[in-house]
ZAMARGU-4260 file (C-alpha; in steps of 0.2 Angstrom, whole numbers, plus 5000, padded with zeros to 4 digits):
<rodrens>
0) 4784/4707/5009 | 4789/4723/5007 | 4802/4733/5020 | 4802/4753/5025 | 4809/4763/5034
5) 4801/4773/5047 | 4808/4786/5057 | 4803/4786/5075 | 4802/4804/5077 | 4792/4807/5093
10) 4786/4795/5110 | 4772/4797/5118 | 4779/4803/5138 | 4763/4794/5146 | 4766/4778/5136
15) 4784/4777/5140 | 4782/4778/5156 | 4768/4766/5158 | 4779/4752/5149 | 4793/4759/5159
20) 4784/4756/5177 | 4777/4739/5172 | 4795/4733/5165 | 4803/4739/5180 | 4789/4730/5192
25) 4794/4715/5184 | 4811/4715/5185 | 4809/4722/5204 | 4799/4707/5209 | 4810/4695/5202
30) 4827/4704/5208 | 4820/4708/5226 | 4813/4690/5228 | 4829/4681/5223 | 4837/4693/5233
35) 4823/4691/5249 | 4825/4674/5248 | 4844/4671/5249 | 4846/4683/5262 | 4834/4681/5278
40) 4821/4667/5283 | 4810/4679/5293 | 4795/4680/5282 | 4790/4697/5288 | 4807/4702/5281
45) 4805/4695/5263 | 4788/4700/5262 | 4793/4717/5266 | 4807/4718/5257 | 4800/4713/5240
50) 4785/4725/5241 | 4795/4738/5245 | 4809/4734/5231 | 4792/4732/5220 | 4785/4749/5223
55) 4804/4757/5221 | 4807/4752/5205 | 4790/4754/5198 | 4790/4772/5204 | 4809/4773/5196
60) 4803/4765/5182 | 4790/4779/5179 | 4799/4795/5181 | 4814/4786/5170 | 4801/4781/5156
65) 4792/4798/5157 | 4811/4809/5158 | 4818/4796/5144 | 4805/4802/5132 | 4808/4818/5135
70) 4824/4818/5134 | 4822/4807/5116 | 4809/4819/5110 | 4822/4833/5111 | 4836/4824/5105
75) 4825/4819/5091 | 4821/4837/5085 | 4838/4839/5086 | 4846/4823/5075 | 4834/4814/5069
80) 4824/4800/5075 | 4827/4782/5076 | 4825/4773/5059 | 4817/4756/5058 | 4813/4745/5046
85) 4795/4739/5047 | 4787/4725/5034
</rodrens>
């Protein structure tokens, strides 16, 4: 197989924001589920904590992904992008 080096020069902010949203939602679901189950026996508290945590983490993931892509695109124009090897 032939290996070539490619450079990531730009990231679509919407694309990264959506991937970050889903990633943070999964991490939030796992993390807040474990914390809620360890901290209380009240089912209403547990459900509210999990749902609130997942929603909060999802929104943060969306914002962080969007801002991260904008910052990356600015930096890549100044110093070059990330080089990756692909086959």
